[in-house]
C-alpha positions in Angstrom: 0.1 -0.2 0.1 1.3 3.7 -0.8 1.4 6.4 1.1 -1.6 8.1 -0.6 -3.8 4.8 -0.8 -3.5 4.6 3.3 -4.5 8.4 3.7 -7.3 8.0 1.4 -8.6 4.5 2.6 -11.1 3.7 5.6 -8.6 3.4 7.7 -7.9 7.0 8.3 -10.6 7.1 10.7 -8.5 4.4 12.5 -5.5 6.9 12.6 -7.7 9.8 13.9 -8.7 7.4 16.5 -4.9 6.5 17.7 -3.9 10.0 17.1 -6.3 10.9 19.7 -5.1 8.3 22.3 -2.1 10.9 22.4 -3.8 12.9 24.6 -4.4 10.4 27.4 -0.8 9.5 27.2 0.6 13.0 27.5 -0.9 12.8 31.3 1.5 10.1 32.0 4.4 11.8 30.0 3.8 15.0 32.4 4.0 12.9 35.5 6.5 11.1 34.5 8.7 14.3 33.4 7.9 16.0 36.7 9.7 13.4 38.5 12.9 14.0 37.0 15.5 15.3 40.1 17.6 18.0 39.3 20.8 17.5 37.5 24.3 18.8 38.0 24.9 20.5 35.0 28.6 20.1 35.4 28.5 16.6 34.7 26.5 17.3 31.4 28.4 20.0 29.5 32.0 21.4 29.6 32.7 24.9 31.5 32.1 27.8 29.7 35.4 28.7 29.1 35.8 26.3 26.4 32.9 28.2 24.3 34.6 31.7 25.0 38.2 30.6 24.3 36.7 29.3 20.8 34.7 32.3 20.2 37.9 34.5 20.9 40.1 32.2 18.5 37.4 32.3 15.8 37.3 36.2 15.7 40.8 36.5 16.3 41.4 34.4 12.9 38.6 36.0 11.0 40.7 39.7 12.0 44.1 38.2 10.8 42.5 36.4 7.6 39.0 37.9 6.7 39.0 37.0 2.9 39.7 33.3 3.8 36.9 33.3 6.0 34.4 35.2 3.8 35.7 32.7 1.0 34.8 29.8 2.8 31.3 31.4 3.8 30.5 32.2 0.0 31.5 28.7 -1.0 28.9 27.6 2.0 26.1 29.7 0.5 26.7 28.8 -3.3 26.9 24.9 -2.1 23.8 25.9 -0.3 21.9 27.7 -3.2 23.1 24.9 -5.7 20.9 22.3 -3.5 18.0 24.3 -3.4 18.3 24.7 -6.8 18.4 20.9 -7.5 15.2 20.6 -5.5 13.3 22.7 -7.4 14.4 21.2 -10.4 13.5 17.8 -9.3 10.1 18.9 -7.9 9.2 19.9 -11.1 10.8 17.0 -13.2 10.0 13.1 -13.4 6.9 13.7 -11.6 8.5 14.6 -8.1 11.1 12.2 -8.2 14.7 12.2 -8.5 17.1 9.2 -9.8 18.6 7.2 -7.0 22.4 8.2 -6.1 25.0 6.0 -5.3 24.0 4.3 -2.0 25.8 6.2 1.0 28.0 5.2 3.5 26.1 6.6 6.4 23.8 4.2 7.6 21.4 6.9 9.0 20.3 7.4 4.9 20.1 4.0 3.8 16.3 4.3 3.4 15.3 4.5 -0.3 13.6 8.0 -0.1 17.0 9.3 1.0 17.9 9.1 -2.5 14.6 9.2 -4.4 12.5 12.0 -3.0 13.7 15.5 -3.7 12.5 16.9 -0.5 14.2 14.2 1.8 17.3 14.2 -0.4 17.6 18.3 0.1 17.3 17.6 3.9 20.0 14.9 3.7 22.2 16.9 1.7 21.7 20.4 3.4 22.8 18.6 7.1 25.7 17.0 5.4 26.9 20.3 4.3 26.2 21.8 7.3 28.3 19.2 9.3 30.9 19.8 7.3 30.7 23.8 7.2 31.0 23.3 11.1 33.9 20.9 11.3 35.9 22.6 8.6 35.4 25.9 11.4 36.5 24.1 14.0 40.0 22.5 11.8 40.6 26.5 10.7 40.5 27.8 14.3 44.4 28.7 15.9 45.0 29.9 19.2 43.8 26.8 20.9 45.9 24.2 22.6 45.3 20.7 21.7 43.4 19.7 24.5 40.9 22.6 23.6 40.8 22.0 20.3 40.1 18.0 20.8 37.4 19.0 23.2 35.8 21.1 20.6 35.9 18.6 18.0 34.1 16.2 20.3 31.1 18.4 21.6 30.9 19.8 17.7 30.2 16.4 16.6 28.0 15.7 19.4 25.8 18.7 18.3 26.2 17.3 14.8 24.7 13.9 15.5 22.0 15.2 17.9 20.7 17.5 15.1 20.7 14.9 12.3 17.3 15.0 10.4 16.5 11.0 11.4 16.3 12.3 14.9 12.9 14.0 14.2 9.6 12.7 12.9 9.2 15.3 10.5 12.3 14.4 8.4 12.4 11.0 8.9 10.9 9.2 6.3 11.0 5.6 7.7 9.3 7.0 10.6 6.8 8.4 8.7 5.9 6.0 6.5 5.4 3.6 9.4 3.3 5.9 11.1 0.9 6.3 8.1 1.1 2.4 7.4 0.2 1.7 10.8 -2.5 4.3 11.1 -0.5 5.9 13.9 -0.1 3.0 15.7 3.8 3.2 15.4 3.7 6.7 17.5 1.1 5.3 20.4 3.8 2.4 20.9 6.6 4.7 20.5 5.2 7.2 23.1 4.4 4.4 25.3 8.2 3.3 25.3 9.2 6.4 26.1 6.9 7.0 28.9 7.9 3.8 30.3 11.5 4.3 30.2 11.1 7.7 32.0 8.8 6.2 34.6 11.8 3.4 35.3 14.2 6.0 35.7 12.4 9.1 37.7 12.1 10.9 34.8 15.3 10.6 33.5 15.4 9.5 29.7 17.6 6.3 29.4 16.9 4.4 26.1 16.5 0.8 26.8 18.7 -1.1 24.6 17.5 -4.5 24.9 14.2 -6.5 25.7 14.7 -7.0 29.5 12.2 -9.7 29.9 14.1 -12.0 27.3 16.8 -12.6 29.6 17.3 -14.5 33.1 20.3 -14.9 35.0 21.3 -18.5 35.4 18.5 -19.8 33.6 19.4 -18.4 29.6 22.6 -16.6 30.1 25.2 -16.8 33.0 24.6 -20.4 32.9 27.8 -22.2 33.4 27.9 -24.2 36.3 29.1 -23.4 39.4 28.9 -22.3 43.1 29.6 -18.9 45.2 32.0 -20.2 47.3 33.0 -17.1 49.2 31.2 -13.5 49.9 32.6 -10.2 51.7 31.0 -6.3 51.5 33.2 -6.3 48.4 32.4 -9.2 46.1 31.2 -12.9 45.6 33.7 -15.3 44.6 32.3 -17.9 42.0 34.0 -21.3 41.4 33.0 -22.9 38.6 32.5 -26.8 38.4 35.2 -28.6 36.1 33.8 -30.3 32.7 37.5 -32.0 32.8 38.8 -35.2 34.4 41.8 -33.3 35.2 42.5 -29.8 36.1 45.8 -27.7 36.2 47.4 -27.6 39.6 47.0 -23.4 39.2 44.2 -21.7 39.6 42.6 -18.9 37.6 41.1 -16.1 39.1 39.1 -13.5 36.5 38.8 -10.0 37.7 36.1 -8.4 35.7 35.5 -4.7 35.6 33.1 -3.3 38.3 31.4 -0.8 36.2 29.5 -3.5 34.5 29.0 -7.3 35.5 31.1 -10.2 35.6 28.7 -12.3 32.9 30.2 -10.4 29.7 32.4 -13.3 29.6 29.6 -15.8 30.7 26.9 -14.4 28.1 25.5 -18.0 26.7 27.0 -21.4 25.7 28.2 -20.5 22.9 30.2 -17.5 23.5 31.0 -18.0 26.9 34.8 -17.2 27.8 34.3 -18.9 31.2 33.0 -21.9 29.8 35.6 -22.0 27.3 38.3 -22.1 29.7 36.6 -24.4 32.0 36.7 -26.8 29.0 40.6 -26.5 28.9 41.2 -27.9 32.1 41.5 -24.5 34.4 40.1 -24.4 37.6 38.4 -21.1 37.4 37.1 -18.4 39.6 35.8 -15.3 38.7 35.0 -12.3 41.0 31.3 -10.6 41.1 31.8 -7.2 42.4 29.2 -5.8 45.3 26.7 -3.5 43.1 27.5 -0.2 45.5 25.0 2.1 47.5 25.5 4.9 48.9 26.8 3.4 52.2 30.2 2.7 50.0 30.8 6.1 49.6 34.2 6.0 51.5 35.2 2.7 49.6 38.5 3.4 47.8 41.0 1.4 45.2 42.6 0.0 48.5 38.9 -1.7 49.3 39.2 -3.6 45.9 42.7 -4.5 46.8 42.7 -5.6 49.8 39.0 -7.1 50.1 39.0 -8.0 46.3 42.1 -8.9 44.9 44.0 -10.0 47.7 41.4 -12.1 49.3 40.7 -13.8 46.2 43.8 -15.1 45.9 44.4 -16.3 49.2 40.8 -18.5 48.8 41.4 -19.4 45.5 45.1 -20.6 46.7 43.4 -22.7 49.9 40.7 -24.1 47.8 43.2 -25.5 45.2 45.7 -26.3 47.3 48.2 -24.3 45.4 50.9 -21.8 46.0 50.4 -19.5 43.0 47.2 -18.4 41.0 46.6 -17.1 37.5 45.0 -13.9 37.3 43.2 -12.1 34.2 42.1 -8.6 34.7 39.7 -7.1 32.1 39.6 -3.1 31.8 39.7 -1.1 35.2 39.7 -4.7 36.7 43.1 -5.0 34.6 44.4 -1.8 35.8 43.6 -2.5 39.4 45.4 -5.8 39.1 48.6 -4.1 37.8 48.1 -2.2 40.9 48.2 -5.0 43.2 50.9 -6.7 41.6 53.1 -3.5 42.2 52.0 -3.3 45.5 52.8 -7.1 46.1 56.3 -6.5 44.2 57.0 -4.0 47.0 55.7 -6.3 49.6 58.0 -9.0 48.8 55.3 -11.5 48.1 54.8 -13.0 44.9 51.7 -15.1 45.0 50.6 -14.9 40.9 52.5 -17.0 38.3 51.1 -14.9 35.4 49.1 -12.1 34.6 46.5 -11.5 31.4 45.4 -8.2 31.1 42.6 -7.5 28.6 41.9 -4.1 27.2 43.7 -2.7 30.1 45.2 0.7 30.4 48.0 1.7 32.7 49.5 4.6 30.7 46.8 7.1 30.4 49.4 9.7 28.9 47.1 10.2 25.7 43.7 9.9 27.3 42.1 8.7 24.3 38.6 9.1 23.2 37.9 10.3 27.1 40.1 13.4 26.8 36.9 15.5 26.7 35.6 14.3 30.0 39.1 14.1 31.8 39.4 18.0 32.2 38.5 19.8 35.3 35.1 21.1 34.5 33.9 17.5 34.7 35.9 15.9 37.2 35.1 19.3 39.4 31.4 18.4 38.1 32.0 14.5 39.4 33.6 15.3 42.9 30.2 17.3 43.6 28.1 14.9 42.6 29.6 11.8 44.7 30.1 14.3 47.6 26.3 14.6 47.4 25.3 11.4 46.7 28.2 9.1 47.8 28.9 7.1 44.8 28.5 7.7 41.2 25.1 6.6 39.5 25.6 3.9 36.8 23.7 6.0 34.4 26.4 8.6 34.3 29.0 6.2 33.1 26.7 4.6 30.8 25.5 7.7 29.1 29.7 9.1 29.0 30.4 5.9 27.3 27.2 5.8 25.1 28.3 9.1 23.6 31.3 8.1 22.6 29.4 5.8 20.1 26.0 8.3 20.1 24.6 7.3 16.6 24.7 3.3 17.7 24.2 3.6 21.6 21.8 6.4 21.6 19.8 7.8 18.6 19.4 4.8 16.4 17.9 2.9 19.6 15.6 5.9 20.2 14.5 6.0 16.8 13.8 2.5 17.0 11.8 2.6 20.1 10.3 6.0 19.7 9.5 6.8 16.7 9.2 3.1 14.7 7.5 2.1 18.1 9.4 -1.1 18.2 10.2 -3.5 21.1 14.0 -3.5 21.9 16.0 -6.5 20.7 16.3 -9.5 22.6 20.1 -9.1 22.2 22.1 -10.7 25.3 25.1 -8.1 24.6 22.9 -5.0 24.8 21.1 -6.9 27.8 24.6 -6.8 29.6 25.6 -3.5 28.0 22.1 -1.8 30.0 23.0 -3.7 33.7 25.7 -1.8 35.0 26.7 -0.6 38.8 27.1 2.3 40.5 30.8 3.5 41.8 31.8 4.7 45.1 32.4 8.1 45.2 36.1 7.9 46.9 37.0 5.3 44.4 35.3 7.2 41.7 37.6 10.2 42.0 40.7 8.3 43.0 40.7 6.5 39.6 39.8 9.9 37.6 42.2 12.2 39.5 45.3 10.0 40.1 45.0 7.5 37.3 43.3 9.1 34.1 43.9 12.5 34.4 47.4 12.2 36.5 48.9 9.4 35.2 50.7 9.1 38.3 51.2 5.2 38.1 53.1 5.0 34.7 55.0 8.2 36.1 56.2 9.2 40.0 54.0 6.5 41.6 50.7 6.0 42.8 50.1 5.8 46.6 48.2 2.4 47.3 47.9 2.1 51.7 51.5 3.7 52.4 53.2 2.5 49.5 54.1 4.5 46.4 53.4 1.8 43.4 55.0 1.8 39.8 54.2 0.1 36.6 57.8 -1.1 36.3 57.0 -2.8 39.5 55.0 -5.2 37.8 57.4 -8.2 36.9 55.3 -11.6 36.8 55.4 -12.9 33.1 52.2 -11.3 30.9 50.1 -11.6 28.3 48.0 -8.5 27.2 44.9 -8.4 24.5 44.5 -5.1 23.3 41.8 -4.7 20.1 42.5 -2.9 17.2 39.0 -0.6 17.1 38.7 -0.3 21.2 37.7 3.4 21.7 37.4 2.8 25.4 41.3 1.3 25.7 43.1 2.1 22.9 45.1 -0.6 21.8 48.3 1.7 21.0 47.8 3.1 24.8 47.4 -0.3 25.8 50.6 -1.4 24.3 52.4 1.3 25.8 51.7 0.4 28.9 52.4 -2.9 28.4 55.8 -1.7 27.5 56.7 0.2 30.9 56.1 -2.8 33.0 59.1 -4.5 34.4 58.2 -8.1 33.4 61.5 -10.1 31.4 58.6 -11.8 29.8 56.0 -10.4 28.0 53.4 -10.8 25.2 50.9 -8.8 23.4 48.1 -10.0 21.3 46.0 -7.4 19.3 42.6 -8.9 18.4 40.4 -7.4 15.7 37.1 -5.9 16.5 36.2 -3.5 19.5 36.3 -3.5 23.4 33.7 -6.2 23.7 33.7 -8.0 20.7 37.6 -8.5 20.3 37.6 -10.0 23.8 34.2 -12.3 23.5 35.7 -14.0 20.1 34.8 -17.7 20.8 37.0 -19.7 18.2 33.9 -21.9 17.0 32.2 -18.8 15.5 35.7 -17.9 13.1 34.7 -14.4 13.1 38.0 -11.9 14.2 41.6 -12.8 13.6 44.3 -11.5 16.1 47.9 -10.1 15.4 51.3 -11.5 16.9 54.6 -9.8 17.1 57.2 -11.0 20.2 59.0 -7.8 19.8 57.7 -5.2 22.1 60.6 -2.8 21.3 59.0 -1.4 18.7 56.6 1.4 18.6 52.8 0.4 18.3 52.7 1.6 14.5 55.9 -0.6 13.7 55.0 -3.4 16.0 51.5 -3.8 13.8 53.4 -3.4 10.7 55.8 -6.6 11.4 53.2 -8.4 13.3 51.5 -11.8 11.9 48.0 -11.8 11.2 46.3 -15.4 12.6 43.0 -15.8 11.4 40.3 -16.5 13.7 40.3 -16.3 17.6 42.8 -15.3 20.4 41.7 -17.8 23.0 43.4 -20.6 21.7 47.0 -19.2 21.4 46.1 -17.5 24.5 44.9 -21.1 26.3 48.3 -22.5 25.1 50.4 -19.4 26.7 48.7 -19.9 30.2 48.9 -23.5 30.2 52.7 -23.4 30.4 52.3 -21.2 33.7 49.5 -23.6 35.0 51.7 -26.2 36.4 51.2 -29.9 35.8 47.5 -31.4 35.5 45.9 -33.1 38.8 42.4 -34.8 39.2 39.6 -32.4 39.1 38.2 -32.1 42.9 35.2 -31.1 44.2 33.8 -27.4 44.5 35.0 -25.6 47.3 36.7 -26.7 50.5 36.2 -27.7 54.1 36.8 -24.3 54.9 35.1 -22.6 52.1 31.9 -24.3 51.4 29.7 -23.4 48.7 27.1 -20.7 49.4 24.9 -20.7 46.8 24.6 -21.6 42.7 26.2 -19.7 40.3 25.7 -16.7 39.3 25.4 -15.7 43.1 23.1 -12.8 44.2 25.6 -9.8 44.0 25.1 -9.7 39.9 21.3 -9.5 40.4 21.3 -6.3 41.9 20.4 -3.7 39.5 21.4 -0.2 39.1 19.1 2.6 37.8 18.2 6.1 38.9 15.7 4.0 41.1 18.2 3.2 43.3 18.7 6.1 45.7 
């Protein structure tokens, strides 16, 4: 059915009835938005000084070379007029249609009407022209330092992405077509989705990425058999049931990031890193971190180290009857593993046989895509936030990560849910992505100020308890996994950190894909390959240029390396021990505590 047929049919009365329902939903919308709490503006936008400096740089550049700026403006005017003329020509020719242009690379504009309808073609082309003009203007500015320029580019890109015509009903052909085809039902469903999201988050608009009713922990996600064998105020320690007759003598402990839940490594059987490791004969333990509430406001990195890492080491050694453990740290879990290893070196203790770092930053000199948020205006705002609330709410960090990929993680999901009225997909990875945790106030500031902003661990040293620890103190055999397109922990920055570690035995593997898909890359998928090169004295660029590409997952390569540090095999024993009897089934209880802004 064409758009015209739908409008002229008897179903038009149904359209009118559906649209009238919007009035009924508006009351719920007003009630939901009235619940929105006052927001600290300092964590939502950069300080005004950035824009003042940008404006000053713009007018200084104009004064220095006005002809150059006028030429750019005239060029922009010319392109705009040309597009308007093309619109008029297309409206009067070929029955108001344009010939389909070459397919666009921008996924936002794949709908056919962006290329065949004169109106939408004009809207798209004008948006792209405006976007280019804004970026060109930033690139022409002088008088700003590198940090200011990078921040200005980032926030300019955010404005550009926010103002895309796909984000507005009147300029989104896909949404308009569906509204007509469904007699307005898609708009009703979309508004219902929007209101439900706001009601679930005290008026804060947080787009659901996945169908939360499609997954249940321990039933169709996080299902690898195991038991919680230890619990304290910081973590539950899960030991997984062996699936082989023999296991390696030295147990393996995995420390996930506490910004998210551990089950990213145990989503489902087909892509579970935990299950795969168990099936290789490793005696696997995993730390499931507590989801902090306001009572954790004074908890610092020292608490994670003492009551998390060191306690887990001792517990696993006792249960396994082993003098040593092997350890994996993922993201901030890897950063803190490095701090722990450096502390143990200073204390002349050596309980770790070998360490693995998944997408881990220990050298923060470059700050990567997070540079816009690691300046004083934002960190000051976070300090104010945690001083007031005791914790950094999970949605603050989630929003920051999402804006690094705003089109994929904010605007497209919002279009699907609110304009098209679709139910969020039953996608395990997106479900996990929306299941974040709060951060203790003291730890959050300590991490952002001392590690990310000041880069003290890689330089003059970082204080842990009464000891100054340095990156060069990490001297156990190690293997680090970086990911080629990782926007959270860029592989080159991870590589530089490994170079500064003091270990005589180091390996670095670079997996294809990003922060999650590059790690959760099971061999049976045969999807992403990896690069290896034993020479870690090279620059990251030279290392990659001389590296060997290996098709398929890095898991098996790493498994072979870990086995060489895991001791002999012995008969598999029961889960737990006399001293640490099983408490509950995996995945435990801490992982089930969900966070949103309703958790006050």
